[in-house]
N, C-alpha and C positions, 0 to 999 in steps of 0.2 A: 261591769260593762255599762257604758253610758246609754242614755235613752236614744241618742242619735245613732249609736252603733246598732242597737236592737232594731231600730226602724230600718236602717240600711240592710241588715241581715234579713229581716222579714221581706224587704223589697227585692232582695236578690233571689229568693226562693221562687221556683216556678209555680205558677198558679195552677189550680185544678184544671182549668181549660187547656193550659199548655201541656200538662201531663197527658190528658186525653188525646190531644192532637199528636203528641209524640208517639203514644201507643198506637194510634190509628196509622201513623206513617210507618211504624215498624211492621204492623200487620200487612199493610199494602206492599211493602218491599218483600216480605217473606212469602205471601200467598198470592198476590196478584202478579204472577209472572208466567212466562211461556218458555223459561229456560230449559235446556236439555240436561238431564241427569241420567245417563245410561246406566243400566245395571252392570256391575262389574262381572266380567266373564268368569265362569267356573274354570278351575284348574284342569280337571280331568274330562269334563264334558261341557264345552263352552255354551252350547245352545240348549242344554237340558232344562235349565230354569225357564227359558222362553217357551219351550214346548209344554211344560207343565202349566204355565199360566194360560197359554192359548187353549189347551184342552179344557181347563177349568172355565175359561170364558165361554166356550161352546156350550158347556153344561148350564151355565148361568143364563145364556141366551134362550135356550130351549125351556128351562125351568121357569124363568121369570115371565116369559111370554105366556106360558100355560097358566101360571098363577094369576096373572093380571086378567087374562081373558076368561078363564073358567070361573074362578072364585071371586074375582074383583069386578066382573061384568063390564070390563073395559073393551072397547072395540078392538077386534083382533089386530087390525093394522096398526092402530095406535099403541096397543100393548107390545107389538113386535118392535116398534120404534123405541119405546122406553127400555125394553130388554136389550135391544141393540146398543143403546147408549151405556147401559150398565156393563155389558160385555166389552164394548169398545174402551171404556174407562180402564178396565183391567189390563187390556193389551197396551193401551197408551201409557199406563203407569210404568212400563218397562223403559220408556225413554223420557217421558215428561210427567213425572209423578204429581207435581202440584196441579198442573192443568187437568190431569186425569181425576184428581180428587174433587175438583170443582165440578167436573162433568158427572161423576158418580153422585155427588150431593144434589145436584140439580135434577138428575133422573129420579132420585128418591122423592124429591118434592113434587115433581110432576106426577109420578105414579101415585103418591099418597093422596093428592087432591083428586086425581082421576078416579081412584077407588072410592073416595069419600062421597062422590056424587052418586055412585051406584049403590050405596048402602041402603038396606031396607030394614024395617023394624022386624025383630024376631029372628034375624039371620046373623049369627055370631061366628060365621066361618072365616071372616076376613081377618088376616094378620096385618095389623096397621100400627104405625105408618110404614114400617119396614117389612117388606116381604122376605121370605127365607132366602131366596136367591139374591135379593138385594143386599142382605146382610153378608152373604158370602162374598159378593163382588166388592163391597166396601172394605171387608177385611183384607182382601188381597191388595186393594189400592193403598190402604193405610200401612200395610206391612212393607210394600215396595217403597212407599214414601219414607218410612222411618229408616229403611236401609240406606238411603242415599242422602238425605238432607240433614241439616243440623237438628239436634234434639229440640231446640226451641221451636222450630218450624213444625215438627211432629206434634208437639204439645199444643201449639196453636190450632192445628188442623183438628186434633181430637176435641179441643174445647169448643170450637165452632160447630163441629158435628153434634156434640152433646147439646149445645144451645139450640140448634135448629130442631133437633129431635124433641126437646122439651117444649119449644114453642108450638110445633105442629101437634104433638100429642097432648100436652098439658094446657096450653092456652087456646088453640084453635079447637082441638078435640073433635070427636065424632061419637056416633052411637052404635052399639051392637057390634063390637069388634074385639079381637084378641090382641091386647097391647104387646108390642115387641120392642118398645123404646128402651126400657130398662135393660133387658137382656142384650140388646144391640150395643148400648153404650159400654156395658161391662166387657163384652167381647172386644170391642174396639180398643178399650184401654189396655187389655191384656196384650193384644197384637202390637200396639204402639210400644209398650214396654219391652216386648220381646225383640222387635226390630231395632229399637234404640240400643239394647244391650248387645245385639249381634254387631251392629255398626261400631259401637265403642270397642268391642273386642277386636274387630278387624283393624281399626285405626291403631289400637295399642300394639298389635302384632307388627303392623307396618312401621310404626315409630320405633319399636324395639329392633327390628331388622336394620333400619337406617342407623340407629344409634350404635348397634353392634359393628356395622361396617365402618362408621366414623371412628369408633374406638380402636378397631384393628388398624386403621390407617394411621391414627395418631400414635399408637404404640409403636408401629413400625418406623414412623418418622422420628419419634423420640429416641428409639434405640439406635437408629442411624446417626443422629446427632451426638448421642452419648459416646458411640464408638469412635466417631471422628474426633470428639473432644479428648477421648482417652489416648488415641494415637498421637494427637498434637502434644499432649502432656508428656508422653513417653519420648517423642522425638525432641522435645525441648532440651532434655538432658544431653542428648547427643550433640545438638547444635551448640548448646552453651559450652560444652567441653571444648569443641573446636575453636569457638570464639575466644575462650579464655586462653587457649594455647597461642592463638594468633596475637592476642594482646601482650602476653608475656614475652613471646619471641620478638615482637616489635620493640619492647622496652629494653630487652637485653642486647639486641643486635648492634647498637652503636658501640657497646663496650667490647664487642668481639672484633671490631675493625680498628686498625691503627690509623689515627688521624682521620676520622670520618668527616666528610664534607657537610656543610650546613644544609645543602639540599637533601642529602641522605637523612640527616637527623630530622629535618622538617617532614619528609615523607613518612618516616617511621613513626614520628609523633602523630601524624594524621591517621595512620593505620591503627595505632593503638587507641586513639580517641574514638574512631568509628567503631572499633570492636567493643569498647566499653559502652558506647551508646547503644549498640545493638544488644548487648547483654542486659542493659537496663530495660529496654523495651520487651525483651523476651521474658524477664522476670515479671513485668506488669501483666503481660498476656497470661503467663503461668498462674499468677494470682487469681485472675478471673476464671480460668479453666478449673482450678483446683477448689474454688469456693463452693462448687456444687457437690463435690465428693461422690461421683457416681460409681465408684468402685464397689463391687459387690463381694461379700465374703464367700467362703467356700472354695477357694483356689486349691489346686492340687499341690502346688509347691509351697504355699503358705508363707512366702517371704516377700511378696510383691504388693501386699495390700496397703502398706504404709505409703502415704502420699509423696514422701520425699525419698523413698528407697531408690537405690541405683537401678537403672534399667537392665534387664537380663540380656545376655548374649548366648551364643551356642556353647560357650565354655561351661555354662550352668545347665546344659541339657542333661548331663548325668544325674545331677541332683533332682531335676524334675522327674526323670524316669524312676529314680529310687523312691521318691515320695509317692509316685503313682503305684509302684509295686507294693508299698506299705499299705495302700488303700485297698489292696486285694486284686489288682489287675496284673496279669503276667505280660510283661513287655520285653521285647528284644529290640536291639538297635543294630543297624548296619550302616557303614559309610563306604561309599565308592568314590573313585577319583582321588585327586590330590588335595587334601584339606589345606586351606589357606585362610588367612584373615580376610573377611569380607567387610563391606561398609557397615557401620553400626545399624543403620536402618534396615538393611537386609537381614542381619542376624537377629535383630529384635523381632521383625515380622516372622521369620522362620520359627523362632522360639514360641511366639504366641500361637502360631498355627498348630504346632505340635501340641502345645498345652491344651488348646481348645479341642482338638481331635481326640486326645486321650480322655479329656473330661467327658466328651460325648460317649465314648466307649464305656466309661464307668457308669454313666447314667442310663444309657439306652441299650446296652448289649451285655447284660449280666451273664457271667460265666464265659465270655469270649476272651481270646488272647489277642494281643496287639503287636504290631511290628512297625518300627520307625526306620525309614531308610532315607539317608541324605546322600545326594549325588552331587559332587562338585564338578561343574562343567566350566568350560572356558568362557561361556557367556553368562553364567550365573549359577544358581543353586536350585536343585530340584528336591522337594520335600514330599515324601510319600508316607502315609500312615494307613496301614491295613489292619482290619480286625476280622476275626472269624465269625461264624454264625453264633448267635447267642444261644445259651443253653436253656433259658427260661424267659418268659415275658417280662419286659421291664415294668417298673412301677410307674404310675402316672407322673408325668413331669410337671413341675411347678414353674418352669421357666417361661420366658416370653417367646421362645421359639425363634431366635434370631442369631444363633451362634455362627452359622455360615455367612450371615451378613457381615459380621465383623471380619471374618477371613477375607471375604471379597474386597472389603474396604482397604485392608492392608495390602492385598495383592494389587489392586487397582492403583494405589498410591505409588507403587514401584513399577507400574506398566507391565505387570506380570500376568500370569494365567492361573486359573483355579478350576479344578474339576473334582466333583464329589458325587459319587453314585454307588448304588448297590451292586454287588458282585453276583454272578450266577449261582455260587454255592451258598448264598445267604449272608455273606460277609459284606463289608463296606470298605471303600477306599476314598481317601482324601489326598489329592495330588496337587501340588502347587509348584510353579516355576517362578523364581524371583530373579530377574535379570540384574546384572551388575552394572552394565553400561546403560545407555539411553535407548537401546533398541526396544521395539514394541513387538514381541513375538505374537503371532496369530494363533499358535497352537503350542503344544508341549514339544520342545525340541528333542531330537534324538540325542543319546549320550555322545559325548565328545569321543573321537577315536582314541585319544590318549587315556581316557578314563575307563575304569572297569565297567563292564556292561551291567546295567541294573537288572538283577533277576526279578521276574514277576511271577509270583506263585499262582496268579490267576490269569492264564493266557487268554481267556475269553473276555477279559475286561476291556480290551481294546476294541472289541466289536460293539461296545455300548455307544449310544449317540453322545455327541459332545458338541457344544455344551448342553447340559441338561437343564430342565426348568428348575425354578426355585424350590418347588415342593418335591423333595427327593424321596422315593420309596426306600424302604429298607429297615433295618433293625433300629435305627435311631433317626430322629428328625432334627431340625434346627433347634438350638436351645440358646440359653443365655450366653452372652459374650463374657469372657473372663474379666 
């Protein structure tokens, strides 16, 4: 480093006078203030701390006035004013702790010098410079100060209190008295340490509660986005299949017509080009969605975890039920109405709803039995999954608690309805209606007249409120989406 650089660096450092000025400015901003810092209300008795402080202030008022008047030989009226200032500082610290600290310190100084004037030789009854009641009052003031303000302000107030005590007792001094400065400073330090620790604990708990709330909201938002991403990936295969069929049909169509016109060839070529372009865009979107791989292991069917596996339909419901039975759950299936081919999105959503419902029964209703009922209606498909009361308490769940959220997303995508609630006998029911057309049902429709009536083993279930809130009581709660 050159000499010029060293000189410049030395010149850039703040001088001693600048540091003292900055420290004085910090002290002025922290302690020379009239700001309001109200005591935080108690949870169970809001005004109990205020009552305790006011009662203690009354004791300080009477005790300090007696000490100053009887032992300190201070005029009774003047002694009462000093004691009133000490007691008023305690009460004022409930709302303006810094101003109350100044008042308490000033009252101590006035009382100390008033007692000093009345000291006589041979009389060592005086407790000086702090009276016993004055120590109690200042302890309350410092405690209330440390509970509300920053730790730095509390330390500054303690340091100035110790400095004033040292100056009055050590430098100014008096004769024939019992020194209380050392004891007072030690007690003040303990109280400030206690108040600072309690304030830090309260702030930590508040911050933890806020962080817990933010974490729960973020987890719910992330789960929702992951479920929507999963639905989009699954529906991609359905849409891509239809677009591929359109492209192939557009390419083959001219060969099926004898002497097709140029206009027909041009239109079919445009259809095929648009279909191929749409397929290309779908593949790009799918690449983005599949790059995160949000699929979680532990599926009941075990064959859908591969990112490029074909999407399941209701034709594979039997395999799902068999795998669930192999996991230890007794499952029965029933079908009402006239089974028919449904749109791929409807069948995919119905399959996933059944899969998630059975997974929840396995996790949260050990020992129960389940029943899956599909009802084919003229307007759509109704899916009901019942389970009986569990035989034992479930093990603690490690899931994020958003299984029903995924069901609702799938049902909402199709403009359908979902109901999940506990049954009076301790079981649980998940019922979903997936419309085939563009209708938007407001509630679960009644079975079609041509379809078989859907038997309900729980006749009291219809009396339950609908829709129910997100937090459903019962043997199992919301859990991970598959």
